[in-house]
MIDOSE-1310 file (N, C-alpha, C; in nm, 2 decimals, decimal comma, always signed):
residues 253
mhra	+0,38/+0,37/-2,75/+0,23/+0,37/-2,77/+0,18/+0,51/-2,80; +0,11/+0,51/-2,90/+0,07/+0,64/-2,97/-0,07/+0,65/-3,01; -0,15/+0,74/-2,93/-0,30/+0,76/-3,01/-0,31/+0,90/-3,01; -0,38/+0,95/-3,12/-0,42/+1,09/-3,14/-0,56/+1,11/-3,17
wpft	-0,64/+1,21/-3,10/-0,77/+1,24/-3,14/-0,79/+1,38/-3,16; -0,87/+1,41/-3,24/-0,90/+1,56/-3,24/-1,02/+1,58/-3,13; -1,00/+1,68/-3,03/-1,08/+1,69/-2,94/-1,17/+1,82/-2,92; -1,27/+1,82/-2,88/-1,36/+1,93/-2,86/-1,39/+1,94/-2,71
lvll	-1,34/+2,05/-2,64/-1,35/+2,09/-2,51/-1,48/+2,16/-2,47; -1,54/+2,12/-2,38/-1,66/+2,19/-2,34/-1,65/+2,22/-2,19; -1,66/+2,35/-2,15/-1,66/+2,37/-2,01/-1,80/+2,36/-1,95; -1,81/+2,28/-1,85/-1,94/+2,25/-1,78/-1,96/+2,34/-1,67
aacf	-2,07/+2,37/-1,65/-2,12/+2,47/-1,53/-2,17/+2,36/-1,41; -2,06/+2,29/-1,37/-2,09/+2,20/-1,27/-1,98/+2,19/-1,17; -2,02/+2,14/-1,05/-1,91/+2,13/-0,93/-1,84/+1,99/-0,93; -1,72/+1,99/-0,88/-1,65/+1,87/-0,85/-1,74/+1,76/-0,80
ggde	-1,76/+1,64/-0,86/-1,84/+1,54/-0,80/-1,77/+1,45/-0,71; -1,87/+1,38/-0,63/-1,79/+1,29/-0,52/-1,75/+1,35/-0,41; -1,75/+1,25/-0,29/-1,70/+1,30/-0,16/-1,54/+1,31/-0,14; -1,46/+1,26/-0,25/-1,33/+1,25/-0,23/-1,27/+1,39/-0,25
eqpg	-1,20/+1,43/-0,16/-1,12/+1,57/-0,18/-1,00/+1,56/-0,27; -1,00/+1,64/-0,36/-0,88/+1,64/-0,46/-0,80/+1,77/-0,43; -0,67/+1,72/-0,46/-0,58/+1,85/-0,44/-0,61/+1,97/-0,54; -0,55/+2,10/-0,49/-0,55/+2,21/-0,57/-0,69/+2,27/-0,59
esfg	-0,70/+2,38/-0,66/-0,82/+2,45/-0,68/-0,87/+2,41/-0,83; -1,01/+2,38/-0,83/-1,06/+2,35/-0,97/-1,06/+2,47/-1,05; -1,00/+2,44/-1,19/-1,01/+2,53/-1,30/-1,11/+2,52/-1,38; -1,19/+2,40/-1,37/-1,31/+2,38/-1,43/-1,33/+2,23/-1,46
vfea	-1,46/+2,18/-1,49/-1,49/+2,05/-1,54/-1,50/+2,05/-1,67; -1,46/+1,95/-1,75/-1,46/+1,96/-1,89/-1,52/+1,82/-1,94; -1,57/+1,81/-2,06/-1,59/+1,71/-2,14/-1,50/+1,70/-2,27; -1,45/+1,58/-2,31/-1,36/+1,59/-2,42/-1,41/+1,46/-2,49
sglm	-1,45/+1,49/-2,64/-1,49/+1,39/-2,73/-1,40/+1,40/-2,87; -1,39/+1,30/-2,92/-1,30/+1,29/-3,03/-1,31/+1,16/-3,11; -1,27/+1,18/-3,23/-1,24/+1,06/-3,33/-1,09/+1,04/-3,33; -1,06/+0,90/-3,35/-0,93/+0,85/-3,37/-0,86/+0,90/-3,51
veqs	-0,75/+0,94/-3,49/-0,69/+0,99/-3,61/-0,56/+0,89/-3,66; -0,50/+0,86/-3,54/-0,38/+0,75/-3,54/-0,39/+0,66/-3,43; -0,34/+0,54/-3,47/-0,33/+0,44/-3,36/-0,20/+0,36/-3,39; -0,10/+0,40/-3,32/+0,04/+0,33/-3,36/+0,05/+0,22/-3,29
cgaa	-0,04/+0,17/-3,18/-0,01/+0,05/-3,09/-0,02/-0,09/-3,17; -0,09/-0,08/-3,29/-0,13/-0,21/-3,35/-0,25/-0,26/-3,31; -0,31/-0,36/-3,39/-0,43/-0,41/-3,37/-0,44/-0,49/-3,24; -0,33/-0,54/-3,19/-0,33/-0,62/-3,06/-0,39/-0,54/-2,97
ipaa	-0,38/-0,42/-2,96/-0,42/-0,34/-2,83/-0,54/-0,25/-2,89; -0,64/-0,30/-2,83/-0,79/-0,21/-2,89/-0,78/-0,06/-2,83; -0,85/+0,01/-2,91/-0,85/+0,15/-2,87/-1,01/+0,19/-2,88; -1,07/+0,28/-2,80/-1,19/+0,33/-2,81/-1,20/+0,43/-2,91
dpid	-1,31/+0,43/-3,00/-1,32/+0,51/-3,10/-1,46/+0,52/-3,13; -1,54/+0,63/-3,11/-1,50/+0,75/-3,06/-1,46/+0,73/-2,92; -1,41/+0,85/-2,85/-1,37/+0,85/-2,71/-1,44/+0,97/-2,64; -1,50/+0,94/-2,53/-1,56/+1,05/-2,44/-1,50/+1,06/-2,30
lafd	-1,47/+1,15/-2,27/-1,40/+1,17/-2,14/-1,46/+1,30/-2,05; -1,48/+1,27/-1,93/-1,52/+1,39/-1,84/-1,43/+1,40/-1,73; -1,36/+1,52/-1,71/-1,26/+1,55/-1,61/-1,26/+1,67/-1,56; -1,19/+1,68/-1,42/-1,19/+1,80/-1,34/-1,04/+1,85/-1,35
lrre	-1,02/+1,97/-1,41/-0,87/+2,01/-1,41/-0,86/+2,10/-1,29; -0,74/+2,06/-1,21/-0,73/+2,15/-1,10/-0,57/+2,19/-1,09; -0,55/+2,30/-1,01/-0,42/+2,37/-1,02/-0,38/+2,42/-0,88; -0,25/+2,43/-0,86/-0,21/+2,50/-0,74/-0,11/+2,60/-0,78
dggr	-0,08/+2,71/-0,69/+0,02/+2,80/-0,72/+0,17/+2,74/-0,73; +0,22/+2,78/-0,81/+0,36/+2,71/-0,84/+0,38/+2,63/-0,96; +0,26/+2,61/-1,02/+0,27/+2,53/-1,16/+0,23/+2,39/-1,15; +0,18/+2,34/-1,04/+0,14/+2,22/-1,01/-0,01/+2,18/-1,06
aywh	-0,04/+2,10/-1,13/-0,18/+2,08/-1,20/-0,22/+1,92/-1,16; -0,34/+1,91/-1,17/-0,41/+1,77/-1,15/-0,52/+1,75/-1,25; -0,51/+1,63/-1,32/-0,62/+1,59/-1,40/-0,69/+1,47/-1,34; -0,82/+1,49/-1,30/-0,89/+1,39/-1,24/-1,01/+1,35/-1,32
rigg	-0,99/+1,22/-1,37/-1,11/+1,18/-1,45/-1,23/+1,15/-1,35; -1,35/+1,19/-1,41/-1,46/+1,17/-1,31/-1,50/+1,03/-1,29; -1,50/+1,00/-1,18/-1,51/+0,85/-1,14/-1,41/+0,76/-1,17; -1,29/+0,82/-1,20/-1,17/+0,74/-1,23/-1,04/+0,80/-1,16
psfa	-0,92/+0,78/-1,21/-0,78/+0,80/-1,14/-0,75/+0,96/-1,16; -0,66/+1,00/-1,09/-0,61/+1,14/-1,10/-0,46/+1,13/-1,14; -0,41/+1,23/-1,22/-0,27/+1,23/-1,25/-0,21/+1,37/-1,23; -0,09/+1,37/-1,18/-0,04/+1,50/-1,16/+0,05/+1,55/-1,26
glyq	+0,06/+1,66/-1,29/+0,14/+1,73/-1,39/+0,18/+1,88/-1,37; +0,20/+1,97/-1,47/+0,23/+2,08/-1,45/+0,15/+2,17/-1,55; +0,15/+2,30/-1,52/+0,09/+2,39/-1,61/+0,17/+2,53/-1,62; +0,17/+2,59/-1,74/+0,23/+2,72/-1,75/+0,14/+2,80/-1,84
gdey	+0,08/+2,92/-1,79/-0,03/+2,98/-1,85/-0,16/+2,91/-1,87; -0,20/+2,88/-1,98/-0,31/+2,79/-2,01/-0,25/+2,66/-2,08; -0,14/+2,63/-2,06/-0,10/+2,50/-2,12/-0,08/+2,40/-2,00; -0,13/+2,28/-2,01/-0,12/+2,19/-1,91/-0,04/+2,07/-1,97
tftv	+0,04/+2,00/-1,90/+0,11/+1,88/-1,93/+0,09/+1,77/-1,82; +0,05/+1,66/-1,87/+0,04/+1,55/-1,76/+0,13/+1,44/-1,83; +0,19/+1,34/-1,75/+0,26/+1,22/-1,79/+0,22/+1,13/-1,70; +0,19/+1,02/-1,75/+0,15/+0,88/-1,66/+0,28/+0,80/-1,65
tqsw	+0,33/+0,77/-1,55/+0,44/+0,70/-1,53/+0,40/+0,55/-1,44; +0,50/+0,46/-1,44/+0,48/+0,33/-1,38/+0,62/+0,28/-1,34; +0,63/+0,24/-1,23/+0,77/+0,19/-1,17/+0,74/+0,03/-1,14; +0,86/-0,05/-1,16/+0,85/-0,19/-1,13/+0,96/-0,21/-1,03
mvie	+0,93/-0,32/-0,94/+1,03/-0,36/-0,83/+1,08/-0,50/-0,89; +1,22/-0,51/-0,90/+1,29/-0,62/-0,94/+1,29/-0,71/-0,82; +1,24/-0,83/-0,84/+1,26/-0,95/-0,73/+1,33/-1,05/-0,79; +1,44/-1,08/-0,73/+1,55/-1,17/-0,76/+1,49/-1,31/-0,71
pkva	+1,55/-1,41/-0,78/+1,48/-1,55/-0,76/+1,47/-1,60/-0,60; +1,59/-1,56/-0,53/+1,60/-1,60/-0,40/+1,51/-1,52/-0,31; +1,47/-1,39/-0,36/+1,37/-1,31/-0,28/+1,23/-1,37/-0,31; +1,21/-1,41/-0,44/+1,09/-1,47/-0,47/+1,06/-1,59/-0,40
rvle	+1,15/-1,69/-0,36/+1,14/-1,78/-0,30/+1,11/-1,77/-0,15; +1,15/-1,66/-0,09/+1,12/-1,63/+0,03/+0,98/-1,58/+0,06; +0,93/-1,51/-0,05/+0,81/-1,45/-0,04/+0,70/-1,54/-0,07; +0,73/-1,66/-0,15/+0,65/-1,76/-0,17/+0,64/-1,85/-0,06
aldl	+0,74/-1,87/+0,01/+0,75/-1,97/+0,12/+0,66/-1,92/+0,24; +0,65/-1,78/+0,26/+0,59/-1,72/+0,37/+0,46/-1,65/+0,32; +0,42/-1,68/+0,19/+0,30/-1,63/+0,14/+0,28/-1,48/+0,17; +0,38/-1,41/+0,12/+0,40/-1,26/+0,14/+0,37/-1,19/+0,01
nphd	+0,32/-1,06/+0,02/+0,34/-0,97/-0,11/+0,45/-0,88/-0,08; +0,52/-0,82/-0,18/+0,64/-0,73/-0,14/+0,62/-0,63/-0,06; +0,48/-0,56/-0,07/+0,44/-0,45/-0,01/+0,41/-0,48/+0,13; +0,41/-0,61/+0,17/+0,38/-0,64/+0,31/+0,51/-0,62/+0,40
lsdg	+0,63/-0,59/+0,31/+0,75/-0,58/+0,40/+0,78/-0,42/+0,40; +0,71/-0,33/+0,36/+0,72/-0,18/+0,35/+0,79/-0,12/+0,47; +0,74/-0,20/+0,60/+0,79/-0,13/+0,72/+0,92/-0,21/+0,77; +0,98/-0,27/+0,69/+1,12/-0,33/+0,73/+1,08/-0,48/+0,77
gaei	+0,96/-0,52/+0,76/+0,93/-0,65/+0,80/+0,89/-0,68/+0,95; +0,89/-0,55/+1,02/+0,86/-0,55/+1,17/+0,72/-0,61/+1,20; +0,62/-0,58/+1,13/+0,49/-0,64/+1,17/+0,49/-0,80/+1,12; +0,56/-0,84/+1,01/+0,56/-0,97/+0,97/+0,63/-1,07/+1,08
vers	+0,75/-1,00/+1,13/+0,82/-1,07/+1,23/+0,74/-1,09/+1,34; +0,66/-0,97/+1,39/+0,57/-0,98/+1,52/+0,48/-1,09/+1,49; +0,41/-1,09/+1,38/+0,30/-1,19/+1,36/+0,36/-1,33/+1,35; +0,49/-1,34/+1,29/+0,53/-1,50/+1,29/+0,57/-1,53/+1,42
vrgg	+0,61/-1,45/+1,53/+0,64/-1,47/+1,66/+0,53/-1,52/+1,73; +0,42/-1,44/+1,72/+0,30/-1,48/+1,78/+0,23/-1,61/+1,75; +0,25/-1,62/+1,60/+0,20/-1,74/+1,54/+0,29/-1,87/+1,58; +0,41/-1,84/+1,63/+0,50/-1,95/+1,66/+0,51/-1,98/+1,81
rpea	+0,42/-1,91/+1,87/+0,39/-1,96/+2,03/+0,34/-2,10/+2,03; +0,39/-2,18/+2,12/+0,35/-2,31/+2,14/+0,20/-2,31/+2,15; +0,11/-2,40/+2,10/-0,04/-2,38/+2,12/-0,07/-2,38/+2,26; -0,02/-2,47/+2,34/-0,05/-2,48/+2,50/-0,04/-2,37/+2,56
vara	+0,07/-2,30/+2,54/+0,11/-2,17/+2,58/+0,04/-2,05/+2,55; +0,02/-2,04/+2,43/-0,08/-1,95/+2,39/-0,22/-1,95/+2,44; -0,27/-2,07/+2,44/-0,39/-2,11/+2,50/-0,41/-2,05/+2,66; -0,30/-2,10/+2,72/-0,28/-2,09/+2,88/-0,28/-1,92/+2,89
lqea	-0,21/-1,85/+2,81/-0,19/-1,72/+2,83/-0,34/-1,64/+2,80; -0,40/-1,68/+2,69/-0,54/-1,63/+2,66/-0,63/-1,65/+2,78; -0,64/-1,78/+2,83/-0,73/-1,82/+2,95/-0,70/-1,75/+3,08; -0,57/-1,72/+3,10/-0,53/-1,63/+3,21/-0,57/-1,50/+3,20
daar	-0,56/-1,44/+3,08/-0,60/-1,29/+3,08/-0,75/-1,29/+3,10; -0,83/-1,39/+3,04/-0,97/-1,39/+3,06/-1,00/-1,40/+3,22; -0,94/-1,49/+3,28/-0,97/-1,51/+3,41/-0,94/-1,39/+3,51; -0,81/-1,35/+3,48/-0,77/-1,23/+3,54/-0,88/-1,11/+3,56
eaaf	-0,91/-1,08/+3,43/-1,01/-0,97/+3,40/-1,14/-1,00/+3,49; -1,19/-1,12/+3,47/-1,32/-1,16/+3,52/-1,30/-1,15/+3,68; -1,17/-1,20/+3,73/-1,16/-1,18/+3,87/-1,17/-1,04/+3,94; -1,09/-0,96/+3,85/-1,07/-0,80/+3,90/-1,19/-0,74/+3,88
dlil	-1,31/-0,78/+3,79/-1,42/-0,73/+3,77/-1,50/-0,74/+3,91; -1,49/-0,87/+3,94/-1,57/-0,92/+4,07/-1,51/-0,84/+4,19; -1,37/-0,82/+4,21/-1,33/-0,75/+4,31/-1,36/-0,60/+4,32; -1,36/-0,54/+4,19/-1,39/-0,40/+4,19/-1,52/-0,38/+4,21
eavs	-1,62/-0,47/+4,17/-1,76/-0,44/+4,21/-1,80/-0,46/+4,35; -1,71/-0,58/+4,42/-1,74/-0,59/+4,56/-1,69/-0,46/+4,65; -1,55/-0,42/+4,61/-1,48/-0,31/+4,68/-1,57/-0,18/+4,67; -1,62/-0,15/+4,55/-1,70/-0,02/+4,52/-1,83/-0,03/+4,62
aeip	-1,88/-0,15/+4,65/-2,01/-0,17/+4,72/-1,98/-0,15/+4,87; -1,88/-0,21/+4,90/-1,85/-0,22/+5,06/-1,75/-0,13/+5,11; -1,63/-0,12/+5,04/-1,53/-0,03/+5,09/-1,48/+0,05/+4,98; -1,55/+0,15/+4,94/-1,52/+0,24/+4,81/-1,39/+0,31/+4,83
gira	-1,33/+0,33/+4,96/-1,23/+0,40/+4,99/-1,09/+0,34/+4,92; -1,10/+0,21/+4,90/-0,97/+0,15/+4,84/-1,00/+0,10/+4,70; -1,09/+0,15/+4,63/-1,10/+0,12/+4,49/-1,00/+0,16/+4,41; -0,93/+0,27/+4,43/-0,81/+0,32/+4,35/-0,69/+0,20/+4,39
taek	-0,68/+0,16/+4,51/-0,59/+0,06/+4,53/-0,62/-0,08/+4,45; -0,74/-0,11/+4,43/-0,78/-0,23/+4,37/-0,75/-0,21/+4,21; -0,77/-0,09/+4,16/-0,74/-0,06/+4,02/-0,59/-0,07/+3,98; -0,51/-0,03/+4,10/-0,37/-0,02/+4,07/-0,32/-0,16/+4,08
arag	-0,39/-0,25/+4,15/-0,34/-0,39/+4,17/-0,39/-0,45/+4,02; -0,48/-0,42/+3,96/-0,53/-0,46/+3,82/-0,43/-0,43/+3,72; -0,39/-0,31/+3,73/-0,29/-0,25/+3,62/-0,17/-0,32/+3,66; -0,11/-0,34/+3,77/+0,02/-0,41/+3,80/-0,01/-0,57/+3,75
arka	-0,12/-0,64/+3,75/-0,13/-0,78/+3,72/-0,13/-0,77/+3,56; -0,17/-0,67/+3,50/-0,17/-0,65/+3,36/-0,03/-0,63/+3,30; +0,03/-0,55/+3,36/+0,18/-0,52/+3,34/+0,26/-0,66/+3,35; +0,24/-0,73/+3,47/+0,31/-0,86/+3,49/+0,28/-0,95/+3,38
arql	+0,16/-0,95/+3,33/+0,13/-1,04/+3,22/+0,18/-1,02/+3,08; +0,19/-0,88/+3,06/+0,25/-0,84/+2,93/+0,42/-0,87/+2,96; +0,47/-0,86/+3,05/+0,61/-0,88/+3,06/+0,62/-1,06/+3,05; +0,55/-1,13/+3,10/+0,56/-1,27/+3,08/+0,54/-1,30/+2,93
ekav	+0,45/-1,24/+2,85/+0,43/-1,25/+2,72/+0,54/-1,22/+2,63; +0,62/-1,09/+2,69/+0,73/-1,07/+2,62/+0,84/-1,17/+2,64; +0,86/-1,22/+2,74/+0,96/-1,33/+2,77/+0,93/-1,45/+2,68; +0,80/-1,48/+2,67/+0,75/-1,60/+2,58/+0,80/-1,56/+2,44
dasv	+0,77/-1,44/+2,38/+0,80/-1,41/+2,26/+0,94/-1,39/+2,23; +1,01/-1,34/+2,33/+1,17/-1,34/+2,32/+1,22/-1,47/+2,28; +1,17/-1,58/+2,36/+1,22/-1,70/+2,36/+1,19/-1,78/+2,21; +1,07/-1,75/+2,16/+1,02/-1,80/+2,05/+1,09/-1,71/+1,94
lerq	+1,13/-1,59/+1,94/+1,20/-1,51/+1,84/+1,35/-1,58/+1,83; +1,40/-1,61/+1,95/+1,54/-1,67/+1,94/+1,53/-1,82/+1,87; +1,43/-1,88/+1,88/+1,41/-2,01/+1,80/+1,40/-1,98/+1,66; +1,34/-1,87/+1,63/+1,30/-1,84/+1,49/+1,40/-1,74/+1,43
svlr	+1,51/-1,74/+1,48/+1,60/-1,63/+1,43/+1,65/-1,64/+1,28; +1,64/-1,76/+1,23/+1,67/-1,77/+1,09/+1,56/-1,72/+1,01; +1,42/-1,75/+1,04/+1,32/-1,68/+0,98/+1,33/-1,53/+0,99; +1,36/-1,48/+1,11/+1,36/-1,34/+1,13/+1,45/-1,28/+1,03
rqie	+1,59/-1,34/+1,04/+1,68/-1,26/+0,94/+1,64/-1,30/+0,78; +1,58/-1,39/+0,74/+1,52/-1,40/+0,61/+1,42/-1,29/+0,59; +1,33/-1,26/+0,66/+1,23/-1,16/+0,66/+1,31/-1,03/+0,66; +1,38/-0,99/+0,74/+1,44/-0,87/+0,74/+1,53/-0,83/+0,63
ktar	+1,60/-0,95/+0,59/+1,70/-0,94/+0,47/+1,62/-0,91/+0,34; +1,50/-0,98/+0,33/+1,43/-0,95/+0,21/+1,37/-0,82/+0,22; +1,32/-0,77/+0,33/+1,28/-0,63/+0,33/+1,37/-0,53/+0,30; +1,48/-0,55/+0,35/+1,61/-0,46/+0,31/+1,62/-0,46/+0,16
hlfp	+1,61/-0,57/+0,09/+1,64/-0,58/-0,04/+1,52/-0,50/-0,13; +1,40/-0,51/-0,08/+1,29/-0,46/-0,15/+1,27/-0,31/-0,10; +1,29/-0,28/+0,01/+1,28/-0,15/+0,06/+1,41/-0,09/+0,14; +1,50/-0,09/+0,07/+1,62/-0,02/+0,13/+1,61/+0,11/+0,20
ggip	+1,64/+0,09/+0,34/+1,63/+0,22/+0,41/+1,47/+0,26/+0,43; +1,38/+0,17/+0,41/+1,25/+0,20/+0,40/+1,19/+0,25/+0,29; +1,27/+0,27/+0,18/+1,22/+0,32/+0,05/+1,20/+0,23/-0,06; +1,12/+0,24/-0,15/+1,11/+0,14/-0,24/+1,24/+0,13/-0,32
qerv	+1,26/+0,02/-0,36/+1,40/+0,00/-0,42/+1,40/+0,08/-0,55; +1,30/+0,09/-0,62/+1,30/+0,16/-0,76/+1,34/+0,31/-0,76; +1,33/+0,36/-0,61/+1,36/+0,50/-0,59/+1,52/+0,51/-0,54; +1,59/+0,40/-0,52/+1,72/+0,41/-0,46/+1,81/+0,32/-0,53
lnpl	+1,78/+0,22/-0,58/+1,89/+0,14/-0,65/+1,89/+0,16/-0,78; +2,03/+0,16/-0,84/+2,05/+0,19/-0,98/+2,02/+0,06/-1,06; +1,95/+0,08/-1,17/+1,90/-0,04/-1,25/+2,02/-0,11/-1,32; +2,13/-0,04/-1,32/+2,27/-0,09/-1,37/+2,32/-0,22/-1,31
yyla	+2,28/-0,21/-1,17/+2,31/-0,34/-1,08/+2,25/-0,44/-1,12; +2,12/-0,44/-1,17/+2,05/-0,56/-1,22/+2,09/-0,61/-1,35; +2,12/-0,51/-1,43/+2,18/-0,53/-1,57/+2,29/-0,59/-1,57; +2,39/-0,58/-1,48/+2,53/-0,61/-1,47/+2,52/-0,77/-1,41
rfgp	+2,42/-0,79/-1,32/+2,41/-0,92/-1,24/+2,33/-1,00/-1,32; +2,23/-0,97/-1,40/+2,15/-1,07/-1,48/+2,15/-1,05/-1,63; +2,21/-0,96/-1,67/+2,22/-0,94/-1,82/+2,08/-0,90/-1,89; +2,09/-0,90/-2,02/+1,97/-0,86/-2,10/+1,85/-0,90/-2,06
evle	+1,83/-1,03/-1,99/+1,72/-1,09/-1,95/+1,62/-0,98/-1,86; +1,70/-0,91/-1,79/+1,62/-0,80/-1,72/+1,54/-0,70/-1,80; +1,60/-0,66/-1,91/+1,54/-0,57/-2,00/+1,42/-0,65/-2,07; +1,44/-0,78/-2,12/+1,34/-0,86/-2,17/+1,22/-0,88/-2,08
sldr	+1,25/-0,89/-1,96/+1,13/-0,92/-1,85/+1,07/-0,79/-1,85; +1,15/-0,69/-1,83/+1,08/-0,53/-1,81/+0,99/-0,51/-1,93; +1,04/-0,55/-2,05/+0,96/-0,52/-2,18/+0,83/-0,59/-2,17; +0,83/-0,74/-2,13/+0,72/-0,80/-2,12/+0,61/-0,73/-2,02
evem	+0,67/-0,68/-1,90/+0,59/-0,64/-1,79/+0,52/-0,51/-1,84; +0,59/-0,42/-1,92/+0,54/-0,30/-1,97/+0,42/-0,33/-2,08; +0,44/-0,43/-2,16/+0,35/-0,45/-2,25/+0,23/-0,49/-2,18; +0,23/-0,59/-2,09/+0,10/-0,63/-2,02/+0,04/-0,51/-1,95
avee	+0,11/-0,44/-1,85/+0,06/-0,31/-1,82/-0,01/-0,23/-1,90; +0,04/-0,19/-2,00/-0,03/-0,10/-2,11/-0,15/-0,17/-2,15; -0,16/-0,32/-2,18/-0,29/-0,36/-2,24/-0,37/-0,37/-2,12; -0,34/-0,39/-2,00/-0,44/-0,38/-1,88/-0,51/-0,23/-1,88
yvar	-0,41/-0,15/-1,88/-0,46/-0,02/-1,84/-0,55/+0,03/-1,97; -0,52/-0,01/-2,10/-0,60/+0,01/-2,20/-0,74/-0,04/-2,19; -0,73/-0,17/-2,14/-0,85/-0,24/-2,13/-0,95/-0,18/-2,02; -0,89/-0,13/-1,92/-0,96/-0,06/-1,80/-1,03/+0,07/-1,86
ldgt	-0,94/+0,13/-1,92/-0,97/+0,27/-1,98/-1,09/+0,25/-2,08; -1,08/+0,15/-2,18/-1,20/+0,13/-2,26/-1,33/+0,07/-2,19; -1,30/+0,00/-2,08/-1,42/-0,06/-2,01/-1,50/+0,05/-1,94; -1,45/+0,16/-1,92/-1,52/+0,27/-1,84/-1,57/+0,36/-1,93
l	-1,55/+0,36/-2,06/-1,60/+0,47/-2,16/-1,75/+0,43/-2,17
């Protein structure tokens, strides 16, 4: 996709707007206005003409630069002297059919598993507690706390010298309750071992070593396994992403 405009840059005597702190030191706030010279994307993808932009140009020592559109996104880039270069990139996660089935069955988003699935496993275990047991544990917690509130109130008024002992007893009761809950969850987890393995295996596929797969896995693996269909799917995703990005861009002008 290629678009070209002749731009007129005007340095504004204005400070960086908004409460969001941006990286780097501001080099200036600019307005860019221009008319389209060429649009090679085709009529299917609309392009604003004319285009007006307001942006904050920032930079750090070492050549790092940032282009922040006022009220919009920021992009990282490089600068050398007075020349600035910015590149917009996008990555995609490849989700195999078997992985997609697990995500759909558990109603999960791939990024829900960025921590290796630990939180989802814990949530599924807690959700897997038998209803009667879960209710009993909750009621016992409430009753215990209410009882110790009364004990501490009475002790403080009548025999304050043993208040510390009463507080220690409450802490011990809480600890015993947590141990019981862990025992319950361990039993549930054992019963749900198949589900746990599915979640953890899916997480390893999407985030090997806790890192997004697109930063670790070689795309040749998917090309060899699924053939040209992978490239065709990627091409469709890129086209849709470009259309959505352009629609958002034009909608804010």
